[in-house]
N, C-alpha and C positions, 0 to 999 in steps of 0.2 A: 559653214563657209560663208564669207562675206559676199553678197551679191551686189551691194550698192553702197556708195559712200557719198555723203554731202558735207562739204567743208565751207565754212565762212570765216573770213578774217584771220587766217593763219599764214604768216609770212607772206609769200608772193601770191597765195591763193586767196582771192577776195570772195569769190562765190563759185563753187565748182560742184557739179553733180555728175557722177559717172557710174555706169554698171560694170561690174567686174566679173572675171572668170576664175578658173582654177589656177591658170598660169597667166600672169599679166606682165607684159613687156612694155617698158617706157623708153622712148627715144626722144632726142631733142638736143638743142644746143646747150652749151654750158650756161648755167644760171637761169634756165627756163622754168625750173620748179619741179623737176622730176623727183628729187629727194624730199621735197617738202610734203608731198602726198604721203610718202612712207613715214615721215616724222609725225604726221598727224595721227597715223595709226599707232605709233609708239605712245603718243599722248593718251589715247584711249586705253591702251594696254596698261600703262602706268596707273591710271585711275582704277583699273580693275584690282590692282594690288594695293590701293590706297597709298601710293608712293609717288607723289608728284614733285618731290624735291629734285633739285638740279642734278645732284650726284646720280640719282637713280635714272633720270632721263638720259644723261650722258652715257651711262654704262649700257644703255639699250640702243645707242647709235644716233641719238638726237643731238643736233648741234645747238646747244643752249646758248642764248644770247640775252641781251637786255629785254625785259618784259615788253617794252614798247616796240621792239623789233621782232618779237615773236608774233605780234599781231601784224596785220597788213598795214605797213607804215607808208601808205600812199598819201595821207594827209594827216595833219596834227590832230584833227578831231577823232582819229581812230585810236589814239593812245589809251583810251579807257574803255574801248568797246571789247566785249567778251569774245573769246574764240568759241565757235559752235561747230560740233562735229556729230554727224548722225551716221550710224553704220548698221547693217543688218541685211535682211531680205529686201527684195525690191519694193514690197508694199508694207513692210513692217520694220521700221527703223528704231534702234535704241538711240536716244538723244543725249548728248553730253554738252555742257556749257562750262567754260573755264574762265576764271577771273584772276587778276593779280593787281595789287594796289600800287605797283610801280615803285615802291620804296626800296632802299638798299637791303639786300639779302632776302627780299620777299620771295615767297613761293607761290606757285599756282595752286588754286583750289577749284574744286568742282562746285558750281552753283547749286545749292540745295534746291530741290523742287524740279530738277530736270525731268524726273519721272513722275511728277505730281499727278498728272491725269491718269496714268496707268495705275498708280498706287490707289487713287480714289476708286477706280473701277474694281480693283482687287478687293478693297474693303467692302464695297457693295455686294460683290459676288459671294464673298465668304462670310459676310456679316461679322467681320472681326477686324480689329486694328492690331492684330498680332504682328509686331514688327519683324520678328524672326521668320515668320512664314513668308511675309512679303519680300524680305531681303533674300531668302532662300530661293524664292520664285525668280526674282530679278537676276540673281547670280546664275541660276540655271539657264535662263534665257540667254544671257550674254555669253555663257560658256559654250553654247551651241555654235556660235560664230567663230570660235577658236582664237580669241584675241588675248587670252590671259597672259601669254608669254611672248608676245610679238617683239621681234628684234630686227634690227638692220645689220646684217653681217657684211663686214668688209675685211676679208681674210688678208693677212700680211705674211710675207715670206718668213720673217724672223720668228713669229709666233708658231708657224707651222713646222719649222725645222726644230724648234725646241718644244715639241708638242707634248712632252711629258708634264709640262707645267700647266696647272689649272688656273683659270681666271676667276674673277669675281662672280661671274655668271656660270651656272652649270646647267646642262652638261657641256655646252660650248660657249665660249666667249665670243664677242663680236669680231675679234681679230683671228680667231681659230684656236684659242687656248682650250686645252682639255681634249683634243682630238684623240690622243693615244688611249686615255682611259675609256672614252666612248667606244673606240674600236674594240677594246677588250670586252666591254659590256655586250656589244652586239655579237662578238665572237662566242659569247657564252649563252646566247639565246638557244633554246631547245630546237627551234625551227632554224635550220642552217641556210634556208633560202635567203635570209637577210644578208648574212656575211657573203654568201655566194654572189648575190647581186652586186655588192660593192666590188668584189674581186673581178667579176665579169666586166664591169665598167672600165676597169683599168686596161682591158684589152684594146682600148682606143690607142694605146701607145704600142707601136709595132715591136719595140725592143723589150717590152714587159713579158716576163715569163711566169713569175709567181711572187707572192708576198706571204710572209709569216708574221702573224700577230701574237704577241706573248699571251700565254694562258693565264698567268697570274694577274689578279686585279691590283696587287700591291705595286709599289714603286720600284721593286727589285729590277725589273727590266724596263728600260726607258727608251726603247727603240723598236721599230718594225724592221724586219729583214726583207729586202727586195732583191729579186733575182732578175738581172739583166741578161737576156739570152746571148748577148755578144761578149759578156765578161766572164772570166773564170772565177772571179771573186764576187761574193754577195756584197751589197751595199745597204745603207740604211737611209732614213729620211734626211740626214744631214748631207748626204752626197747626191741624192737624186735631184732632178730638175724641178723648179718651182711649179711648172704647169701640172706635173704629176700630182704634187701635193694639193694644189687647188682642186683638181678633179676628185681626189680622194676625200677632201673636205666636203665638197658639194654633194656628192653621192651619199656619204655617211649622214650628212645633215637631213637629207630627204628620207633615207631608209630607216634610221633609228627611231625606236618607239619613244625615246625620252626627249626628243627635240620638239620645238613648238609646232603646233598644227598649222600655223600661219606665220610666215617670216618673209623678210626681204633680203636680197643680195644686191648690193650696190656695185656697179661696174662688173658684171658677170664675165666680161671679156678679158679681165686683167690677166696678163701673162700667158694667154692662150693663142695658139695659131688660129687664123680665121676659119679654116676648114674644121678644126677641132671645136670651135665655138658653135658652128652649125650643128654638128653631131651632138654636142652636149645639150643643146636646147631640145633636140628630139628626144634624148634620153630623159631629161627633166620632165617633159610633158608626159611621157609614159609612166615614170615612177611617181610623179605627183598624184596621178589618178590611182595607181596601184596602192600606194601607201596613204592615201587620203590626206594630202598636204596641199595647202594653198600657198602659192609662191608669187612674189613681186620682184621683178628684175629691172635694173636699168643698164643701159649699154650705150657706147658710142661706136661700136663696131658693126658695120652693115651686115657682116656675115651672120651675126646672131639672128637677124630677121628671117633668114632662110630656114631656120628651124621651127618657125611658127606656121601652123596650118590654120588658115582663116576659115576653113570649112568646119572646123571644130568649135562649137559654141563655148567650150571651156577654155579656149586659148584666145587671149585678147592682145591686140597691139595698139598702143596709144602713142600718138605724136604730140609732144608737149611743146608749147610755145608761149610767148607773151603777147597780149593784144596791145593796142595803141596806148592804153592806160597803164600797161605794165602788169596786168593781172594774168596769172597763169591760166591757160586753157588747155584742154586735152581733147584731141580728136581720135575717136575709135576707128581704125582702118578695118573695113569689112570686105567680104568678097564683092559686095555690090559697089563699093567706092574705091576698090583697088585700081590704081592707074594701069593703063595699057600703053604699049609703044605707039608711035605714029602710024604703024601699019595695023593697028588694032590687035597686035599679038600680045599674049601674056608676058609679063615681065617678072623676073625674080624681085622679091621685095628689096633685096640688097641693092639691085641696080636702080630700082625706082627711087630709093632713098638717096643714092649718090647723084642721080640726075636732078634731084630736087622736086620730084613729083609728089612726094609725101609731105614735104615741108620738114621743119625741124632742123634746118641747116643755117649756119650764120649768114647774115645778109650784108654785113658791113665790109666785106672784101671779096 
C-alpha cells in the first residue's frame, strides 16, 4: 500500500508531498487539481508496464495533453523540466523521473538512472552486476505498493447498461465495461462470501429483493435478473436505475480478486442520493480493509464526507486548493484540526464544508 507520494512539476502540481491512507478522499473546487494527483499515479503505473504511450495513458484515465502542458506550465522555463514522482512507504520511496522532447508525436520516457543509487547498493551487497536479479528485486519492491494496474474509474450509464461488452482493459474498463463477465467470475468463486457481499450491499435500495447472475462464463446470457419487491415482473440492468448499477460496479470493483489492488474513482457521488453517498463511503471503508484494496476518491458532494471517520488512521480527507501562484496544495483534515461550531460543538464534516470552514469552495461568487 502507498503511504506517501511526492510529486514535482506535473500539471498544476508544482511540488506536493502528502501521506496517504487506505481510503483517501479529495474535495475541492473545480480545477483545483484533485484529478491531477490521481493521474500522477497512472503515470507511475504505466511505467511499471513499460507503456508510456499516449494511448495507454488515456485508456487508464489520464487526460493526455501537449507535453508542455503535462508539466507545470507556470512559466516558459518549465517547458523542458522533467516530471518527478516518488511513491512508497513514508521513509522508503521509489523514485521516477519522466522526460519528453516536446516534438510532434513524441512520447514520455523514464529517465534512466532514477534508481541508480539503489542499483549500486544492490551490486555491492550481492557482488554481482546481474541485471535480471536487480530488475527482479526492483519489480518485487514496486509490486508491494500495488501500483501495477492503477486506473482512474469514471463509470458511465451507457457502459453499465450494456455491460456484456468488454473494454480494452480487463477485467473492468474505466467506464464500467466488462462488469457482467466479472460478476460471473466472482459468482464462480469457491468462497461464496464474495458474491454474498456484493448482493448484501444492494440492500441499500429498499426496493431490492434479489439478483440472479448467469452461471455460464460464455456470452450466451447477457444480462442479470433483478427482482424489485414491488413489481410482479423481474427486470434486468437495462431497466433498473443507474444509481443501482453504480453501486453494483463499485462494490464488485472492491470485492473481486482480479481488480487492481489500488485504484481511483473520480466523482464517487455521481448519480447517487446524498444519504446513499454517506452509506456507500462507510461500506467502502469496511470493504477496502477486508479485501486489502487502496482507494482514491474525488467528490463534490458534502454528504460523502460524513462517511469518513477521522479517528481511523487509514481514512484520509484532503481539501485541495490552489495557492496564490496557482500551485495545487492539499490539506489533510484530522481530528486535531477539524473545525467546530461557534459554540465549540462538533460539526458534521458536510456542514463544515458547506459553511466554508474546511476550504475548498469557490471564492469568486
